[in-house]
C-alpha positions in Angstrom: 0.0 0.0 0.0 1.3 3.4 -1.0 1.4 6.3 1.6 2.0 9.9 0.9 4.5 11.1 3.5 6.4 14.4 4.1 9.5 15.4 5.9 10.9 18.8 6.9 14.5 19.4 7.9 15.2 22.7 9.7 18.9 23.2 9.6 21.3 25.9 10.6 21.6 27.2 7.1 18.6 26.0 5.1 15.1 24.5 5.5 14.1 21.7 3.2 11.0 19.8 2.3 10.4 16.4 0.8 7.0 14.9 -0.1 6.9 11.4 -1.6 4.8 8.4 -2.2 6.2 5.4 -0.3 5.4 1.7 -0.9 6.8 -1.1 1.3 7.2 -2.0 5.0 11.0 -2.0 5.3 12.6 1.4 5.8 15.7 0.4 4.0 14.1 -1.2 0.9 10.8 0.7 0.5 10.2 2.4 -2.8 10.2 6.2 -2.6 8.7 8.2 -5.5 9.5 11.9 -5.2 6.7 14.3 -5.6 8.2 17.6 -4.3 11.6 18.5 -3.0 12.5 22.0 -2.0 15.4 23.9 -0.3 15.3 27.5 1.0 18.3 29.2 2.7 17.0 31.0 5.7 20.2 31.1 7.8 18.4 30.2 11.1 21.7 29.8 12.8 22.9 33.3 12.0 25.0 34.6 14.9 23.9 31.8 17.3 27.5 30.6 17.9 28.2 34.0 19.5 24.9 34.8 21.2 23.5 31.4 21.9 20.1 32.8 20.7 18.2 32.6 17.5 17.9 35.9 15.8 14.3 37.3 15.5 14.7 38.0 11.8 16.1 34.6 11.2 13.2 33.0 13.0 10.8 35.1 11.0 12.4 34.0 7.7 12.3 30.4 8.7 8.7 30.5 9.9 7.6 32.1 6.6 9.2 29.2 4.7 7.6 26.6 7.0 4.2 28.2 6.3 4.8 27.9 2.6 5.8 24.3 3.0 2.7 23.5 5.0 0.7 24.8 2.0 2.6 22.6 -0.4 2.0 19.5 1.8 -1.7 20.3 2.0 -1.9 20.8 -1.8 -0.4 17.3 -2.3 -2.5 15.8 0.5 0.3 14.4 2.5 -1.1 12.2 5.3 1.8 12.3 7.7 4.8 14.6 8.3 7.9 14.4 10.4 9.8 17.6 11.1 13.1 17.9 12.8 15.5 20.7 13.9 19.3 20.3 14.3 22.4 22.1 15.3 21.3 25.8 15.6 18.2 24.9 17.6 20.2 22.6 19.9 22.5 25.5 20.8 19.9 28.3 21.2 18.5 29.4 24.6 15.3 30.7 23.0 14.6 27.5 21.0 11.2 27.0 22.7 10.0 30.3 21.3 11.0 29.2 17.8 9.5 25.8 18.2 6.1 27.3 19.2 6.0 29.4 16.1 7.2 26.6 13.9 4.4 24.3 15.3 1.9 27.0 14.5 3.1 27.3 10.9 3.6 23.5 10.2 0.9 21.9 12.3 3.4 19.7 14.0 6.1 20.5 16.5 9.7 19.9 15.2 11.7 17.2 17.0 15.0 18.4 18.4 17.4 15.8 17.0 20.7 14.9 18.7 23.7 14.8 16.5 23.7 11.0 16.8 20.0 10.7 15.6 20.7 13.1 12.8 23.6 10.9 11.8 21.5 7.7 11.8 18.8 9.3 9.6 21.4 10.6 7.2 22.9 7.1 6.9 19.5 5.5 6.3 18.7 8.0 3.5 22.1 8.0 1.9 22.7 4.2 1.7 19.2 2.9 0.9 19.8 3.2 -2.9 23.6 2.6 -3.1 24.2 -0.2 -5.5 27.6 -1.6 -6.5 29.5 0.7 -4.2 31.9 -1.2 -1.9 31.2 -1.1 1.9 31.8 -0.2 4.6 30.5 3.3 4.0 31.5 6.5 5.7 28.6 8.9 5.4 29.5 12.6 6.0 26.9 15.3 6.3 28.4 18.9 6.4 25.7 21.2 7.8 25.7 24.8 8.9 26.6 24.3 12.5 27.9 20.7 12.7 29.1 17.8 10.6 28.0 14.2 11.2 30.0 11.1 10.5 28.4 7.6 10.3 30.3 4.4 9.6 28.5 1.2 8.6 27.5 -1.3 6.1 23.9 -2.2 6.4 23.3 -0.1 9.4 25.3 2.5 11.5 28.1 0.8 13.4 29.7 4.0 14.7 28.8 7.7 14.6 29.9 11.0 15.9 28.9 14.7 15.4 31.4 17.5 15.6 30.8 21.3 16.0 32.2 22.3 12.6 30.0 23.4 9.7 30.0 26.0 7.0 28.3 28.7 9.1 30.1 28.0 12.3 33.5 27.9 10.7 32.8 31.1 8.8 31.6 33.0 11.9 34.4 31.8 14.1 37.3 32.3 11.8 36.7 33.9 8.4 36.2 37.7 9.0 38.1 39.1 6.0 37.0 39.2 2.4 38.6 37.2 1.0 39.7 35.3 4.1 43.3 36.2 5.2 45.9 33.4 5.1 46.1 33.3 8.9 42.3 33.0 9.2 42.3 30.0 6.8 45.1 28.5 8.7 43.4 28.8 12.0 40.1 27.3 10.6 42.0 24.4 9.0 43.8 23.7 12.3 40.7 23.6 14.4 38.8 21.4 11.9 41.8 19.1 11.9 41.6 18.8 15.7 37.9 17.9 15.4 38.8 15.2 12.9 41.4 13.8 15.2 38.5 13.2 17.6 36.6 11.5 14.9 39.5 9.1 14.2 39.7 8.3 17.9 35.9 7.7 18.3 35.6 5.7 15.0 38.7 3.6 14.8 37.2 1.6 12.0 37.2 4.6 9.8 40.4 3.6 8.0 38.6 0.6 6.7 35.9 2.6 5.0 35.9 2.0 1.3 33.3 4.5 0.1 33.0 8.1 1.3 29.5 9.4 0.7 29.0 13.2 1.0 25.7 14.9 1.8 24.3 18.4 2.0 24.7 21.8 0.4 28.5 22.4 0.8 29.3 19.1 -1.0 26.6 19.4 -3.7 27.7 23.0 -4.3 31.3 22.1 -4.8 30.2 19.3 -7.2 28.1 21.9 -9.1 31.0 24.3 -9.3 33.4 21.6 -10.5 31.0 20.8 -13.3 30.3 24.5 -14.1 26.5 23.9 -13.8 24.7 27.1 -14.7 21.6 25.9 -12.8 20.8 23.1 -10.4 20.7 19.7 -12.0 19.9 16.9 -9.6 20.7 14.2 -12.2 24.3 15.5 -12.7 24.9 16.0 -9.0 23.5 12.8 -7.5 26.3 10.2 -7.3 28.8 12.5 -9.0 32.3 11.4 -8.1 34.1 14.5 -6.8 37.9 13.8 -6.7 40.1 15.1 -3.9 42.1 17.0 -6.5 39.0 18.8 -7.8 37.8 19.6 -4.3 41.2 21.1 -3.5 41.1 23.1 -6.7 37.7 24.5 -6.0 38.7 25.4 -2.4 41.8 27.3 -3.6 39.8 29.2 -6.2 37.0 30.2 -3.7 39.3 31.0 -0.8 41.3 33.5 -2.9 38.3 35.4 -4.3 36.4 38.2 -2.7 32.7 37.7 -2.4 31.8 39.9 -5.3 34.0 37.8 -7.6 33.2 34.4 -6.0 29.5 34.8 -6.5 30.0 34.6 -10.3 31.1 30.9 -10.1 28.6 28.8 -12.0 26.9 26.4 -9.6 27.3 28.7 -6.5 23.9 30.1 -5.4 24.0 33.6 -4.0 22.9 32.6 -0.5 26.0 30.4 -0.1 28.6 32.9 -1.3 29.6 33.9 2.2 29.8 30.5 3.8 31.0 28.2 1.1 34.7 28.7 1.9 34.1 27.6 5.5 32.2 24.5 4.3 34.9 23.7 1.8 37.5 23.8 4.5 35.6 21.0 6.3 35.3 19.0 3.1 38.9 19.2 2.0 40.1 18.6 5.6 38.1 15.3 5.7 39.5 14.1 2.4 43.0 14.9 3.6 42.7 13.5 7.1 41.2 10.1 6.1 43.1 9.7 2.8 40.1 9.4 0.4 40.8 10.1 -3.3 37.1 11.0 -4.0 33.7 11.5 -2.4 30.5 10.1 -3.9 28.1 13.0 -3.8 24.6 12.1 -2.7 21.3 14.0 -3.0 19.7 11.3 -0.8 20.2 12.4 2.8 18.5 13.1 6.1 15.3 14.1 4.3 15.1 10.7 2.7 15.9 9.1 6.0 13.1 11.1 7.7 10.7 9.8 5.0 11.9 6.2 5.4 11.8 6.4 9.2 8.0 6.8 8.9 7.8 3.2 7.4 5.8 1.2 8.2 
């Protein structure tokens, strides 16, 4: 029996919606037919690293998008929705105020995910449709405020979340335009320290055979590498982004001021100011764990949220 399900992911940098028809009783093998998939950058986590509070304007932008998403779900007659919030909301003292407004807009209260649960859902979404790729998999989700790592084959066998994402790294270290060499060096050093923690917590990481990369930083770097003038899911999903190409994109973006950087095909305007921070995380991961490439995936935590509602 087919069910029409919806998922909303409220992240530090963006808010996303997925509505799909789902058939089957096993979360890992159910057939998922996409009906609507949307992403809007609202920068909910703007300034939260410094103030530990969600900015009123950022809340307003996010709630407006959630209201639009509720309309889209109603138009498609979705029968069930799961909504979640991640790093920015975890860190904010006024998150209850935001959750109340989000519930009013969506009709359901968002769940506050731990980094570990976020990682489990990302793994479920990213690996459900992998065919012919050697396991174990290391699934990496670079968000705005945090990055999740999940190691496993058929299910997560180890996971960790670190406080390094495109927005957090940018706000902590990259004040100049373009970033000064010492700012880049400091950011790389701190991310490297975080990755040393990952290596200690996930000792099996050296045995991972396929690195799967999720979320906007990685898909954006893939789009820039291919010079895509507009978003093309078919060309991004399961694109093999080499370490050499990622390094090249990083060098290009890091040396350009924002008014030049914004003209790179594949880089949407709302990511111009945080893409260097995100790319530092991506390149540092490739360097630290010795991967020659990352398999870019458009199936991620949203898909995991859909599958988590099965049966």
